[in-house]
C-alpha positions in Angstrom: 0.0 0.0 0.0 1.3 3.4 -0.9 2.3 5.8 1.8 -0.3 8.3 0.8 -3.1 5.7 1.0 -1.9 4.5 4.4 -1.8 8.1 5.7 -5.3 8.7 4.4 -6.6 5.6 6.3 -4.8 6.8 9.4 -6.2 10.3 9.1 -9.7 8.9 8.8 -9.1 6.6 11.7 -7.8 9.3 14.0 -10.5 11.8 13.0 -13.2 9.2 13.6 -11.6 8.2 16.9 -11.5 11.9 18.0 -15.2 12.3 17.1 -16.0 9.1 19.0 -14.2 10.4 22.1 -16.0 13.7 21.9 -19.3 11.7 21.4 -18.7 10.0 24.8 -19.1 13.4 26.5 -21.5 15.2 24.2 -25.0 13.8 24.6 -26.3 14.2 21.0 -23.1 13.0 19.3 -22.8 9.2 18.9 -19.6 7.6 19.8 -19.8 3.9 18.9 -20.4 4.5 15.2 -17.4 6.8 14.9 -15.3 4.2 16.8 -16.4 1.5 14.4 -15.3 3.6 11.5 -12.0 4.3 13.4 -11.3 0.6 13.8 -12.2 -0.2 10.2 -10.0 2.6 8.9 -7.2 1.8 11.3 -7.3 -1.9 10.3 -6.3 -0.7 6.8 -3.8 2.0 7.8 -2.5 1.1 11.2 -3.4 -2.3 12.6 -1.6 -1.4 15.9 -4.0 1.5 16.4 -7.0 -0.8 15.6 -5.7 -3.3 18.3 -5.4 -0.4 20.8 -9.0 0.7 20.2 -10.3 -2.8 20.6 -8.4 -3.3 23.9 -9.3 0.2 25.3 -11.2 -0.3 28.6 -13.8 2.4 27.8 -14.3 2.1 24.0 -13.2 -1.4 23.2 -16.1 -3.5 24.6 -18.7 -1.9 22.4 -16.5 -2.2 19.3 -15.7 -5.9 20.0 -19.3 -6.7 20.8 -20.4 -5.3 17.5 -17.6 -7.0 15.5 -18.2 -10.4 17.2 -22.0 -10.6 17.2 -23.5 -7.4 15.9 -24.5 -6.6 19.5 -25.6 -3.2 20.9 -25.6 -2.5 24.6 -29.0 -1.8 26.2 -28.0 1.7 27.2 -26.9 2.5 23.7 -30.2 1.2 22.4 -32.1 3.5 24.8 -30.0 6.5 23.8 -30.5 5.8 20.1 -34.2 5.4 20.5 -34.4 8.7 22.5 -32.5 10.5 19.8 -34.5 9.0 17.0 -37.8 10.0 18.8 -36.5 13.5 19.3 -35.6 13.6 15.6 -39.1 12.5 14.6 -40.7 15.2 16.8 -38.4 17.9 15.4 -39.1 16.9 11.8 -42.8 16.7 12.4 -42.7 20.3 13.7 -40.3 21.8 11.1 -40.9 20.0 7.8 -43.9 21.3 5.8 -44.0 18.8 3.0 -46.3 15.9 4.1 -44.6 13.3 1.9 -41.1 14.2 3.2 -42.4 14.1 6.8 -43.9 10.7 6.1 -40.9 9.3 4.4 -38.4 10.5 7.0 -40.6 9.2 9.8 -41.0 5.8 8.2 -37.2 5.7 7.7 -36.4 6.6 11.3 -38.9 4.1 12.6 -37.3 1.4 10.4 -33.9 2.3 11.9 -35.4 2.1 15.4 -36.8 -1.3 14.7 -33.4 -2.5 13.4 -31.6 -1.2 16.5 -34.1 -2.8 18.9 -33.8 -6.2 17.2 -30.0 -6.3 17.5 -28.7 -8.6 20.2 -27.2 -7.3 23.4 -23.7 -8.3 24.5 -23.7 -11.1 27.0 -22.5 -8.9 29.8 -25.0 -6.1 29.1 -27.4 -5.0 31.8 
């Protein structure tokens, strides 16, 4: 792999990781999805960084649970459902086109159903 390509993967990995860390502290910003992108990109540009993320005591368990079984912790499901519900309320109030309102609401409900049907990690409470 060329140096430029490897550096691009590393840049994507570090940017995604930084957003994931910020998301751990900012309520409306998700962290796990950014961490999954970080591990994916790091696997291509810096396998050592990917291993470090997977073994990190705070961020690693959610990433490993997703990679191993597509599992989402219960607290993450609740947070996602709350944010999706808030999004539906905001779009119902702010969007004036009925067909767009309906389409976006159906899409967000579909995402919510998908999230709820994912398994939970074995150690999740």
